[in-house]
N, C-alpha and C positions, 0 to 999 in steps of 0.2 A: 551724455550730459545734456539735457533739454534746456535750451536758451531761446529766447526771443531775439528776434534781429537785432532790435535797439541794443542788446547785450552786447554784440559783436564790434569790437574794436575795430574802428575802419581807418586805413591809412589818410593821413591828412596832407601827405606831399604828394604831389603829382609825380608820378616815377617818369615821365616823359622828361620832366625836368633834370631829374637826377640822372636818366641815362643818356642825356645829350653830350654830344662830346664836349669836352672841357677847351676852353679857348687856351691856344698855346701860350703858357706863361712861363718865362725863363726862371731858374731858380737865382735867388738874389743873394749878393754878399754885401755885408755892411762892411765899409772901409772908414776907420775912425783914426783920424792923424791930423795934428795942428799945422803940419808944414804942407802947403801947397804943393809942393814939388813933388813930393812923396805921394801926395794923394793923384797927380795925374800919372806918376812912374808906374805905381801899382795898378791903378786904374787901365792903363793901358796893358799891361800884362794879363791880365784877368778877363778882359773885357769878352772874349770869346767863351769863356765859360759859364758866364751868367751875365746878369745884369748887376753891375757894380754901382751900389749906391755910396758916395762919398762925403763924408761930413767932416768938421773941422774941431768938434768937441764933444765931451762925454754926453752934455746936456742935450745937444742935438741929436745923439745917436739914440738917446732913451726915449726921445719924441718921435723918432723913426721906427722904434721897436713896437711902438704903441698902435703904429698904423699897418702893421703887416708882418708876414713872415721873413725870415732870412735862413739861408742854408748855413751860414757860417758868418763870423764877426772877427776882422780882423782890427786889432785894437791897440794902438800905440799906447807904450805904459807911462812915458811923462808927457803930460800936457798941462797948459795953464789951468789953472781952476781945478775943476774935478779931473783927475788924473785917471790913468788906466786902470790902476787897484780898485778905485773907489766906484768907478763905471761898473767894473766886473762884478762888483761885490752886489751893486744894486741889480743888475741884472739877472744875478743867480736868487736874488730873493724874491724876484717875480714869478708866478707860477706859469705866465703866459710866454716868458723868456729864460727861464732857468734851464731848459734843456738845448739851448743853440750854443753849440760849439763855438769858444772863444780862443783865438790864435793870438799872442801877444807880439807886437812889432818892438822892438828896443833896440838903440844904438848904443847902449851903455850897459853898466851892470851885468856883463854875462856870467858872474860869480853863481855858483850853485846856490848861495844862500835867497840870491833875488828871484831866482827862478823856482826854487822852492815856494817863495812867497806867491809868485804868480799861481803856481799850480792850487796852492791854497784858496786864491781869489776865485778858482773856477776854472782857470786856463786847461787846455787840451794839449798845447804846443806852443813852441817859442819860434820866432824867426828873426834874426838879429840883422840890423842894416849895417851896410848898403844891403839889399836883399838880393839873392841870386833867383835870377827870374825862373829857371827849372825848376829849383827846390820849391819856391813860393807856389806855383802853378800846381806841381805834383801833389801839394800839401792841399790845398784849396780844392781840387779836384776830386780828391777822395770826399771830401764832405759835401760839396755839391751834388757827386754821384750817390750817395747815401741818402740825401734829402730828396732826390729825384725818385727814387725807388720806394721810400717811404711814403710820398704823395701817391704814387702809383699803386702802391697795396690799399691806401685809403680808398682811391678812386673806384678799385674793383670791389672793395667791402660795401661802399655805397652803392653799386649797380646791383650785388648780390642782394642787398636789403631792399632795393626799390622791386628786383625781380619777386621776392617774397611778397612784398606789400601787395603787389599786383596780383599775384596768386589770391592772397586773402581777400582782395577785392571782388575778384572773379567768384570765389566759392561763397562769398555773401550774397552776390547779386544772384547765384544760383539759389541759394538757400532762401532768399525773398522770393523768388517766383515760386519755388517748390510750396513756402509755407501760404503764399497768397492762392495756389492752385488748391490746397486742403482746406484753408478757410471758405472758397467758393463751392468745393463739393460738400462741406458741412453745412452751410449755408442751404443749397439746394435740396439736401436730404432733409433738414429740419422742415425747409417748406411743404415739400412732399408728404412729410411724416403728419403736420398740423392740417392736411388738407383732407376734408370728408370725403375722400376718394381712394379706389384701388387701382392700382396699375398691373396689369399682369401680360405674361406671354404664352400664348398657345400655339402649338402646332397646328395648321390647317387640317392637316391628314389624321389628327388623333381622334380616334372614335373608341368609348364614349368621350366627349370633350372635357377636359379639365385641364387647368392651366399649368406649365411647367416653373413658373417664377409668379410670385406676388408680391408687390410692395406696398405696404400700408397696413392699416389694422382691418384686416378682412371679416374678423369675427364681430368687431364693434358695428361695421356698417351692414354686413350680410346676417350676422347670428350665427354663422358657421366659421370653425377654423378650416385651413388649410388641409390638416390630415382628415377632416369628416368630408369634405370636398373630394379628396383622392379617394376616399373609400366609397363613396356613394357620389359617382361623376353626374348622375342624373337627377342630382339636387336641383339644380336650375330651371331644368325642363320640367319638373314635376311640380314646381311651384308656379308655372304658368297657367294661365286660365284655358280650361280645355277647348274655348272656341279659338284661341290663337295658336295653340301648340303644334299642331301639323303644318299649319302656313308657316311658322318661323323657323322649326327644323328643316322643312325643305328650302328655304331661303338660305338659311344659314349653309346647307350642303351644298346649293347652287355657286354661293359666294367662296366657298373653300374651294370648288374645282375650279374656279376661277382666278385664285390665289391674289385674290384684292380685299379679302377680309380684315379688317381691324377692330380695335374697341370702338371706336367713333361710329362705324357703319354699324357695329352691333347695337349700340345704343339708339341710333337714330331708327334702326330695323325694329327695334322692340315697341319704340313710339309709334312707328307707323303701322305696324302689322298686329301690334297686342294691344290696342284700345283697351279692350276687356281686363287683361290683366293689369296695365298701368291705373287704370280707376279701381280696381281691388286693391 
């Protein structure tokens, strides 16, 4: 497929930024409980697993969820105002937060029907108060580990995409250089073709003399085609004035022996040694 460079999509993000090591960021746990003592106790249990963000209401929890990501939400069921069930329902209704695991904390209503209601609201687990530190840590550690692994997968995907983008950028630069070179060669060829001149290569040792390579409209300038000259190499010397022919042939032979002959010296040679031919 032939395309111009302007049609090639170029990556807009600097790969160096994507590939730069991520700043260390601990997984965050959102703890929601209206009891300050519970907030302090649970935070101390989980503090080495991640950053614990402790809030005392559902409204405050929803505001924090708009500001960043969390590995898991520990949500008290019974709170004044917006309770845990209502908070969980809103969390699950938002695209940004609907995938965050919710673990309900409850001191009462251990009956099955209440647990089923919690699961219906989007909970993945229940922990009953007073909490068992070992059980709570084990449950939260699972979600923190899953969150960390998912972020690592995302980071590697960004790195791979950045490498692909860099490859595309390099290929586009190479294509730009190749296109510019071709355009330059085409311009030079057009300039040469438009000039009223003929460029040719001719071995010094050739006898009789006729060129190996000719560039330009030889017939328009000389009246002869390349094939005609190849068949009759003496055409150029036969058209010299008799007074100039022997002298020019001798000089050309002398220059050929010295291997310094070129087209410019030949033209100047004709002008200097063949005034009669140039006048005719």
